[in-house]
C-alpha positions in Angstrom: 85.1 106.7 100.4 86.1 109.3 98.0 88.8 110.3 95.2 90.8 113.5 94.4 93.1 114.9 91.9 91.6 112.7 89.1 92.4 109.4 90.8 89.7 106.6 90.7 87.7 105.1 93.3 86.1 101.5 92.9 83.7 99.7 94.8 83.1 96.0 94.3 80.6 93.6 96.4 79.7 89.9 96.2 78.6 88.0 99.3 79.4 91.0 101.8 82.8 91.6 100.7 83.3 95.3 99.6 86.3 96.8 98.3 87.0 100.6 98.3 90.0 102.7 97.2 91.1 106.1 97.4 93.9 107.7 95.7 95.2 111.4 95.7 98.0 113.9 95.8 96.0 116.3 98.1 97.4 115.9 102.0 94.1 117.3 103.1 92.0 114.9 101.4 94.3 112.1 102.4 94.0 112.9 106.2 90.2 113.4 105.8 90.1 109.8 104.6 92.1 108.6 107.1 90.0 110.2 109.7 86.8 108.8 108.2 88.2 105.3 108.2 89.8 105.0 111.3 89.9 107.9 113.9 89.9 111.5 114.3 93.8 112.9 114.0 95.4 116.2 113.7 98.5 116.0 111.6 101.4 118.2 111.0 103.4 117.6 107.8 107.2 118.1 107.2 108.6 118.9 103.7 107.1 119.7 100.6 103.8 118.3 99.1 105.1 118.2 95.5 104.8 114.8 94.4 102.8 113.6 97.3 101.4 110.1 97.1 98.5 108.8 99.0 96.6 105.5 98.4 94.1 103.7 101.0 92.8 100.4 99.6 90.1 98.8 102.1 88.4 95.3 101.8 85.8 94.4 104.2 84.9 90.8 104.2 82.2 90.5 107.0 83.5 91.2 109.9 87.3 91.0 108.8 89.0 94.0 107.2 92.2 94.0 105.3 93.6 97.7 104.0 96.8 98.7 102.5 97.9 102.4 102.9 100.6 104.3 101.1 101.8 107.8 102.7 104.8 109.4 101.1 105.1 112.5 103.4 106.4 112.7 106.8 104.1 113.6 109.4 103.3 113.8 113.1 99.8 113.6 114.7 97.7 113.0 117.6 95.3 110.5 117.2 92.1 109.2 118.8 91.7 105.5 119.9 90.5 103.2 117.2 87.2 101.5 118.2 88.3 98.0 117.4 91.6 95.6 116.9 94.0 97.2 114.4 97.3 95.6 113.7 99.7 96.9 111.3 102.6 95.4 109.1 105.0 97.9 108.0 106.5 97.1 104.5 108.3 100.5 103.8 109.3 103.5 105.7 108.3 103.7 109.6 106.0 104.5 112.1 106.4 105.6 115.6 103.7 105.5 118.2 103.4 106.5 121.7 100.9 106.5 124.5 101.6 107.5 128.1 104.7 105.5 128.8 104.2 102.7 126.2 105.8 103.5 122.8 106.9 101.4 120.1 109.1 101.9 116.9 108.2 100.0 113.8 110.6 100.1 111.1 110.2 97.8 107.7 109.0 94.1 108.6 107.7 95.2 112.1 104.0 94.6 113.3 102.3 96.3 116.0 98.6 96.7 117.6 97.2 100.5 117.4 96.6 101.3 121.0 93.1 101.7 122.5 93.9 105.1 124.2 94.8 108.5 122.5 98.3 108.1 120.7 101.0 110.2 119.4 101.9 108.8 115.7 104.9 109.8 113.6 105.5 108.2 110.2 107.8 108.7 107.1 107.0 107.5 103.6 105.2 104.7 104.9 103.6 101.7 103.0 101.7 99.5 105.3 99.1 96.5 105.7 96.4 96.5 108.2 94.0 93.8 109.6 90.9 94.8 111.3 88.6 93.1 113.5 85.9 94.0 116.3 87.5 93.7 119.7 84.1 92.0 120.7 84.8 89.3 118.0 88.3 88.6 119.6 86.6 88.7 123.1 84.0 86.1 122.1 86.6 83.8 120.8 88.8 84.3 124.0 85.7 83.4 126.1 85.3 80.2 124.1 88.7 79.2 124.4 90.0 80.6 127.9 86.5 81.3 129.8 87.5 84.8 130.5 84.3 86.8 130.3 83.9 89.0 127.4 83.3 91.9 129.4 86.7 91.3 131.0 88.7 90.7 128.0 91.2 93.6 126.7 94.5 93.9 124.9 97.4 95.3 127.1 100.2 96.7 125.0 101.2 97.4 121.0 104.1 95.0 120.7 104.1 91.3 120.1 104.8 88.9 122.9 107.9 87.7 121.0 109.8 87.9 117.7 108.4 84.5 116.6 104.9 85.8 117.1 105.9 89.0 115.2 106.9 86.9 112.1 103.9 84.8 112.7 101.5 87.9 112.2 103.7 89.1 109.5 102.9 86.1 107.6 99.0 86.2 108.3 98.8 89.9 107.1 100.6 88.8 104.0 98.5 86.0 103.3 95.2 88.3 103.9 96.8 90.8 101.7 96.8 88.1 98.6 93.4 86.8 99.4 92.0 90.6 99.5 93.7 91.2 95.9 91.7 88.5 94.2 88.3 89.8 93.0 85.7 86.9 93.8 88.4 84.7 95.5 87.9 83.1 98.7 86.9 85.8 100.9 83.6 85.7 98.7 82.6 82.6 100.5 81.0 82.9 104.0 82.3 79.8 105.6 86.0 80.8 104.5 85.4 84.3 105.8 84.0 83.3 108.9 87.2 80.6 109.2 89.5 83.4 108.5 87.8 85.9 111.0 88.3 83.3 113.7 91.7 82.3 112.8 92.9 86.3 113.0 91.2 86.6 116.4 93.0 83.3 117.6 96.3 84.5 116.1 95.8 88.1 117.8 95.3 86.2 121.2 98.8 84.5 120.8 100.7 87.5 119.2 99.6 90.6 121.3 99.4 91.0 125.1 95.9 90.4 126.3 94.1 89.3 129.7 94.0 85.6 128.5 97.9 85.7 129.1 97.5 86.9 132.8 94.2 85.2 133.9 94.4 83.1 137.0 93.6 79.5 137.4 90.1 78.6 135.9 88.7 75.4 137.1 88.0 72.6 134.5 84.5 72.7 132.8 81.7 70.6 134.4 81.0 67.3 133.0 78.7 67.4 129.9 76.4 64.4 129.2 76.3 62.4 126.2 72.9 63.7 125.1 74.2 67.2 124.6 76.9 65.9 122.3 74.0 64.3 120.2 72.3 67.7 120.2 75.3 69.5 119.2 76.0 66.7 116.2 72.5 67.0 115.3 73.0 70.9 115.1 76.1 70.5 113.0 74.3 68.2 110.7 71.7 70.9 110.2 73.8 73.8 109.8 76.9 72.7 108.1 76.4 75.1 105.3 76.4 78.1 107.7 79.4 79.8 109.5 79.1 78.0 113.2 81.7 79.1 115.9 82.1 76.7 118.7 80.4 79.5 121.2 77.4 79.4 118.9 77.3 75.6 119.0 77.6 75.8 122.8 74.9 78.2 123.3 72.5 76.1 121.0 73.1 73.3 123.3 72.9 75.2 126.5 76.4 74.5 127.7 79.8 76.4 127.8 82.1 76.2 125.2 85.0 74.8 127.1 82.5 72.1 128.7 81.4 71.3 124.9 84.9 70.7 123.7 85.7 68.5 126.9 82.5 66.6 126.1 83.6 65.9 122.3 86.9 64.9 123.1 85.7 62.6 125.8 82.8 60.8 123.8 83.8 61.3 120.3 87.8 61.8 120.4 87.5 65.0 118.4 87.0 68.6 118.9 83.8 70.1 117.8 85.5 72.2 115.1 87.2 69.0 113.7 83.9 67.3 113.6 82.3 70.3 111.9 85.2 70.0 109.2 84.5 66.5 108.6 80.8 66.9 108.2 81.6 69.6 105.4 84.2 67.2 103.7 81.5 64.8 103.5 78.8 67.1 101.8 81.6 68.1 99.6 82.1 64.3 98.8 78.2 64.3 98.1 78.7 67.5 95.6 81.5 65.8 93.8 79.6 62.7 93.4 76.7 64.4 92.0 78.3 67.0 89.9 78.9 67.2 86.3 82.5 68.2 85.2 81.0 68.7 81.9 78.6 71.5 83.4 81.7 73.7 84.7 81.8 71.8 88.1 85.2 72.0 89.5 87.0 70.8 92.7 88.1 74.2 94.0 84.5 75.6 93.6 83.2 72.6 95.7 85.8 72.8 98.3 85.3 76.7 98.7 81.6 76.1 98.9 82.4 73.8 101.8 84.8 76.2 103.5 88.0 75.0 102.3 89.8 77.9 100.9 93.1 76.1 100.1 92.5 73.1 97.1 95.5 71.3 98.5 94.7 71.1 101.8 91.4 69.8 100.7 92.7 67.2 98.3 94.9 66.0 101.2 92.3 65.8 103.6 89.9 64.1 101.2 92.5 61.7 100.1 92.9 60.6 104.0 89.2 60.1 104.2 88.3 58.6 100.7 91.3 56.9 99.5 91.6 58.8 96.2 91.9 62.2 94.9 88.8 64.4 94.9 89.5 65.0 91.0 89.0 61.3 90.4 85.5 61.3 92.1 84.4 64.2 89.9 85.3 62.7 86.8 83.8 59.5 87.9 
């Protein structure tokens, strides 16, 4: 991305995390930047450009994108579809979106999903947070959870299904904003990035109308033999340090995701995700035992290495599993 009018842009990267920022007082450069980042559009401005403020901060963490946009002018624009999933949380000003007969007003605090059709977009002195993810990623998560084929998945509306779900998305958006603002924070760790992308996809499926909400009855998964569970457990042991999804695990074992989940529940009493989390907790325990606190090792750093972005939750899980806080193990 580029800058104008003497404003600065910065890009930093570590472990597939990039941060870019454009700030300018030139409306033409602002809308060229928007088109370059999202989709082509034809804006018409209202009012004077004097004192115009524009800023776009983009964080890309693997497949997950977290952006903030500030645009002080009033405008109306025809906009081409955005290729992936894009949800907006308005923090100041307002948006109004319309595509065909579907329209959505977004005052401060509201959330909405950018439609996968051409839209007419209006806005006024807006500050908003945006979360991006490929539709294919969401479709894979949907297929793993519901058996809706990836090719058949689609979103079907711009507004959340309820006020409670809108609040849930606003809370997730604020959390991601905080993570994106921290250089070399939790997003720098591959396991945490993968977990957050999975969480965003799962939340999007609950918040915004989509085909998983309207699909008919799906027969239960076929019975999976214990040998398949043993293969899955061995795969988890060998790849615990890598981002693993249930869909990838099922594919490696030659079964469907729902069948694998049912088999884990039947034979182990937990989900594949819960078993993976316990394996990673055991690996963190080994690292704590072997670490030297005098050499700079910390509980938080070891927790992040094994996919725990929240030190407090890691400490709670560790205490339940081992009967003492992780800090005691490290000091010992």
